[in-house]
SERO-4910 file (N, C-alpha, C, O; in steps of 0.05 Angstrom, whole numbers):
BEGIN
 pado doro    nc1    nc2    nc3   cac1   cac2   cac3    cc1    cc2    cc3    oc1    oc2    oc3
  Met    A     12    -26     -7      4      1      9     16     30      2     31     36     20
  His    A     14     49    -16     29     67    -17     27     85      9      4     91     17
  Ser    A     53     94     23     52    109     51     36    136     46     41    156     60
  Asp    A     14    138     23      2    160     24    -19    163     36    -31    182     46
  Val    A    -26    126     31    -55    121     46    -62    126     70    -51    113     87
  Ile    A    -85    145     78    -89    138    107   -106    116    111   -126    112     96
  Ile    A    -98     97    137   -112     81    146   -137     93    177   -130    101    199
  Leu    A   -164     89    166   -192    101    189   -195     73    190   -201     55    173
  Val    A   -188     73    228   -196     48    251   -214     62    270   -211     76    290
  Ala    A   -242     50    253   -268     61    266   -272     37    290   -287     19    281
  Glu    A   -264     33    316   -267     18    332   -266     27    357   -250     44    364
  Asp    A   -293     11    382   -294     24    398   -281     13    431   -286     22    453
  Asp    A   -270     -1    425   -250    -18    442   -226      0    438   -216      6    416
  Glu    A   -221      7    458   -192     24    455   -161     -8    456   -142    -12    441
  Gly    A   -172    -22    479   -144    -46    469   -150    -56    449   -128    -64    443
  His    A   -166    -64    430   -169    -76    405   -156    -52    380   -143    -59    361
  Ala    A   -165    -24    386   -151     -9    367   -130     -1    369   -122     14    351
  Asn    A   -117     -6    389    -90     -2    398    -67    -30    383    -46    -29    370
  Leu    A    -77    -44    389    -76    -74    384    -67    -75    346    -49    -84    331
  Ile    A    -87    -62    345    -94    -62    312    -70    -45    305    -51    -57    295
  Lys    A    -70    -21    309    -56      3    298    -21     -7    312     -2      6    303
  Lys    A    -15    -28    330     16    -32    342     21    -58    318     43    -58    306
  Asn    A      1    -79    310      3    -93    292     11    -93    268     26   -109    256
  Leu    A      0    -73    260     -2    -59    234     33    -47    230     45    -48    209
  Lys    A     40    -40    246     65    -30    248     86    -47    248    104    -45    232
  Arg    A     86    -63    264     99    -97    263    102   -111    239    118   -128    232
  Ala    A     78    -96    224     76   -120    197     88   -100    175     91   -107    152
  Gly    A     95    -78    183    111    -65    164     90    -35    156    102    -18    143
  Ile    A     77    -33    159     52    -15    157     66     16    167     65     20    191
  Ile    A     76     32    155     80     59    162     55     78    156     56    102    162
  Asn    A     38     71    147     27     90    130      5    103    166     -3     91    186
  Gln    A      4    134    156    -10    145    188    -44    120    189    -60    110    173
  Val    A    -40    121    211    -71    117    225    -86    128    241    -74    138    260
  Leu    A   -114    132    240   -130    154    255   -153    135    260   -168    122    246
  Leu    A   -147    141    295   -175    115    304   -205    137    312   -205    161    316
  Phe    A   -220    127    312   -250    137    312   -260    118    344   -247     99    351
  Lys    A   -273    124    352   -287    110    377   -313    104    376   -324     92    395
  Asp    A   -327    111    352   -356    100    356   -369    112    320   -361    131    307
  Gly    A   -383     99    315   -398    101    285   -407    132    276   -408    136    251
  Gln    A   -413    152    292   -410    177    295   -393    197    286   -396    215    270
  Glu    A   -367    189    303   -345    197    293   -329    193    262   -317    209    248
  Ile    A   -332    167    259   -309    156    227   -346    175    215   -334    193    227
  Leu    A   -364    183    210   -389    197    184   -373    220    185   -358    228    167
  Asn    A   -378    238    221   -365    260    214   -335    271    206   -327    293    197
  Phe    A   -325    247    211   -294    257    192   -306    241    160   -286    238    146
  Leu    A   -315    238    155   -317    232    124   -345    238    112   -353    227     91
  Phe    A   -356    252    122   -382    273    107   -370    298    115   -378    317    101
  Arg    A   -349    305    138   -338    331    141   -360    351    158   -365    375    156
  Lys    A   -369    331    176   -390    354    199   -372    346    229   -361    327    240
  Asn    A   -383    383    232   -378    377    250   -354    390    263   -337    395    246
  Gly    A   -347    397    288   -315    394    286   -293    375    285   -295    351    280
  Gly    A   -270    387    291   -248    358    292   -244    349    263   -255    359    243
  Leu    A   -228    328    264   -207    325    237   -236    319    218   -257    309    227
  Lys    A   -229    330    184   -248    322    159   -227    309    149   -204    309    155
  Arg    A   -244    294    124   -232    280    105   -223    295     88   -237    315     84
  Glu    A   -198    293     71   -194    313     43   -195    304     20   -187    281     13
  Ser    A   -204    319      9   -210    309    -28   -184    310    -30   -170    326    -19
  Gly    A   -174    283    -51   -160    272    -68   -142    261    -58   -120    259    -68
  Arg    A   -152    249    -30   -132    235    -15   -142    199    -12   -166    192    -14
  Ala    A   -127    185     -8   -128    162     -5   -140    151     17   -129    159     38
  Tyr    A   -159    135     21   -161    121     44   -174    101     56   -198    107     53
  Val    A   -172     80     67   -175     55     78   -196     49    100   -183     40    120
  Leu    A   -213     49    104   -226     33    130   -221     12    134   -217     -6    118
  Leu    A   -222     14    166   -224    -12    189   -242    -13    194   -248     10    203
  Leu    A   -261    -27    196   -302    -17    208   -304    -37    229   -299    -60    222
  Asp    A   -311    -31    256   -316    -54    276   -360    -51    274   -373    -30    271
  Ile    A   -368    -82    277   -391    -67    275   -406    -56    299   -415    -34    303
  Gln    A   -406    -80    318   -417    -70    343   -393    -39    357   -372    -38    370
  Met    A   -413    -21    346   -402     10    358   -425     22    372   -448     16    368
  Pro    A   -416     44    392   -445     64    394   -452     84    374   -439     86    354
  Lys    A   -473     99    379   -476    117    375   -497    106    344   -521    107    340
  Val    A   -472     93    321   -486     92    300   -468     63    298   -443     65    297
  Asp    A   -481     39    297   -466     18    285   -453     15    255   -463     22    234
  Gly    A   -428      2    260   -410     -8    236   -435    -13    204   -428     -2    183
  Val    A   -459    -28    204   -467    -41    193   -484     -8    171   -480     -3    147
  Gln    A   -499      5    186   -501     41    183   -482     48    168   -482     52    143
  Val    A   -460     50    188   -437     68    176   -422     58    142   -413     71    123
  Leu    A   -425     32    148   -426     21    111   -446     33     95   -444     50     77
  Glu    A   -471     19    105   -494     31     82   -487     61     80   -493     68     57
  Gln    A   -479     77     91   -483    117     79   -461    111     69   -463    115     45
  Ile    A   -439    104     76   -404    109     57   -417     94     21   -411    107      1
  Lys    A   -429     76     18   -433     64     -5   -459     65    -15   -472     47    -26
  Ala    A   -466     92     -8   -495    113    -16   -489    127    -32   -498    133    -54
  Asp    A   -460    137    -15   -448    160    -23   -435    171    -49   -411    172    -50
  Ser    A   -449    178    -70   -429    179    -99   -395    177    -93   -381    159   -102
  Asn    A   -385    197    -76   -350    196    -76   -341    173    -56   -324    157    -61
  Leu    A   -359    174    -30   -340    147    -19   -351    122    -21   -348    103     -6
  Lys    A   -368    123    -47   -375     96    -51   -353     77    -61   -359     53    -62
  Lys    A   -324     86    -69   -302     61    -85   -283     64    -45   -265     48    -38
  Leu    A   -293     84    -30   -273     69     -5   -280     43     12   -300     36     25
  Pro    A   -254     31      7   -246      5     15   -256      7     38   -249     25     55
  Val    A   -277    -15     43   -281    -20     72   -279    -46     81   -282    -67     69
  Ile    A   -272    -43    110   -260    -81    114   -263    -87    148   -248    -86    167
  Met    A   -298    -95    142   -303   -102    165   -283   -117    191   -269   -135    183
  Ile    A   -281   -111    217   -263   -130    227   -287   -133    258   -298   -114    268
  Thr    A   -289   -151    263   -310   -146    279   -314   -176    290   -307   -194    274
  Thr    A   -328   -188    323   -326   -207    333   -356   -220    325   -364   -242    331
  Thr    A   -367   -202    311   -391   -225    297   -379   -240    272   -365   -231    253
  Asp    A   -391   -275    279   -384   -288    251   -411   -291    233   -412   -301    210
  Asp    A   -431   -280    247   -454   -294    232   -452   -291    199   -446   -271    186
  Pro    A   -459   -311    191   -465   -315    166   -474   -292    157   -461   -272    150
  Arg    A   -501   -295    158   -516   -273    148   -509   -247    152   -516   -229    137
  Glu    A   -497   -242    172   -485   -207    180   -458   -211    145   -456   -193    129
  Ile    A   -444   -235    144   -417   -235    132   -437   -220     90   -429   -209     70
  Val    A   -458   -228    100   -456   -236     71   -485   -207     64   -491   -198     41
  Asn    A   -497   -200     90   -504   -174     88   -475   -155     77   -473   -143     56
  Cys    A   -456   -158     97   -441   -136     88   -425   -138     68   -412   -118     62
  His    A   -421   -161     54   -415   -161     33   -430   -147      5   -419   -135    -14
  Ala    A   -465   -154     12   -482   -144    -14   -481   -116     -3   -479   -100    -21
  Met    A   -480   -106     15   -473    -77     24   -447    -59      4   -450    -37     -4
  Gly    A   -427    -73      1   -400    -68     -9   -383    -67      4   -365    -51     -1
  Cys    A   -383    -83     23   -351    -81     36   -333   -100     24   -341   -120     11
  Ser    A   -311    -95     27   -288    -98     12   -279   -129     24   -281   -148      9
  Asn    A   -268   -133     49   -270   -155     57   -275   -148     88   -274   -125     98
  Tyr    A   -284   -184    108   -290   -181    124   -273   -202    146   -264   -225    145
  Ile    A   -275   -186    161   -250   -213    176   -266   -204    210   -274   -182    218
  Thr    A   -266   -230    222   -273   -252    257   -252   -242    273   -230   -252    277
  Lys    A   -262   -219    281   -239   -225    304   -230   -243    331   -238   -241    354
  Pro    A   -210   -262    322   -213   -280    339   -212   -268    377   -195   -252    386
  Ile    A   -229   -280    389   -218   -290    410   -197   -281    432   -193   -261    446
  Asp    A   -184   -307    426   -150   -308    433   -134   -293    427   -129   -290    403
  Tyr    A   -118   -277    447    -97   -249    445    -87   -257    424    -91   -242    405
  Glu    A    -67   -287    418    -45   -279    406    -59   -295    373    -45   -301    354
  Asn    A    -86   -297    374    -99   -297    340    -99   -279    337    -80   -272    323
  Phe    A   -125   -252    349   -120   -236    346    -98   -213    331   -102   -195    314
  Val    A    -73   -223    346    -49   -208    342    -43   -219    318    -35   -202    302
  Asn    A    -44   -246    307    -33   -267    281    -60   -250    257    -54   -248    233
  Ala    A    -81   -243    264    -99   -238    253    -86   -210    240    -79   -208    216
  Val    A    -83   -189    258    -78   -157    247    -61   -159    234    -60   -146    214
  Arg    A    -34   -184    242     -4   -180    219    -17   -195    192     -7   -189    170
  Gln    A    -39   -213    194    -36   -221    169    -56   -186    147    -47   -173    127
  Leu    A    -81   -182    162    -82   -162    155    -63   -145    141    -67   -140    117
  Gly    A    -41   -133    155    -22   -116    147     -7   -124    121      1   -108    105
  Leu    A     -3   -156    119      0   -160     98    -10   -156     73      1   -147     53
  Phe    A    -34   -164     77    -53   -152     65    -48   -126     43    -45   -121     19
  Leu    A    -51   -110     77    -54    -79     60    -30    -67     52    -30    -43     47
  Ser    A     -1    -88     50     21    -80     37     14    -83      6     18    -63     -8
  Val    A      7   -101     -2     -4    -96    -29    -29    -90    -50    -36    -91    -73
  Val    A    -39    -82    -21    -72    -82    -38    -70    -43    -49    -57    -26    -38
  Gln    A    -89    -39    -76    -87    -11    -82   -115      0    -84   -136     -8    -94
  Val    A   -104     26    -69   -127     33    -63   -136     67    -80   -117     80    -90
  Pro    A   -167     80    -82   -159    102   -101   -165    116    -87   -173    111    -65
  Ile    A   -160    143    -99   -166    167    -77   -193    176    -88   -202    176   -111
  Ile    A   -206    186    -62   -227    191    -61   -235    226    -60   -231    238    -39
  Asn    A   -245    240    -86   -251    265    -91   -272    276    -76   -279    263    -56
  Gly    A   -282    295    -80   -313    302    -78   -310    326    -50   -291    328    -34
  Glu    A   -331    340    -51   -338    359    -31   -362    333    -17   -375    337      3
***
């Protein structure tokens, strides 16, 4: 992945968010990582609403999105992203403890790029994030334009 790509992590569990960030770095991913603690924060960033950080036009982003979050859940976030003409090409990787096959099918039907189930075991979770880092190191990410 080109170093200009910004990795957005929407994850309400601070421990999981820090593990993701740390293990992406261990996997050789040097990209900037921005953390968001709930679905509303990531929507505000992407849709440039309210105060705080806002998405820049002409930049490339990839979103690692938890499903079970406060305020706005990950499925609703995915739905809003894929309904927007500028944001719909944003790669969204669902990272969640939910392994319900119906949820997996639903997220793919809505347009997620990948769906990763978080292992409950610490070592397995760390290994899954490292593998995600390897995947991100070779993926090509489109630039998001538009206001």
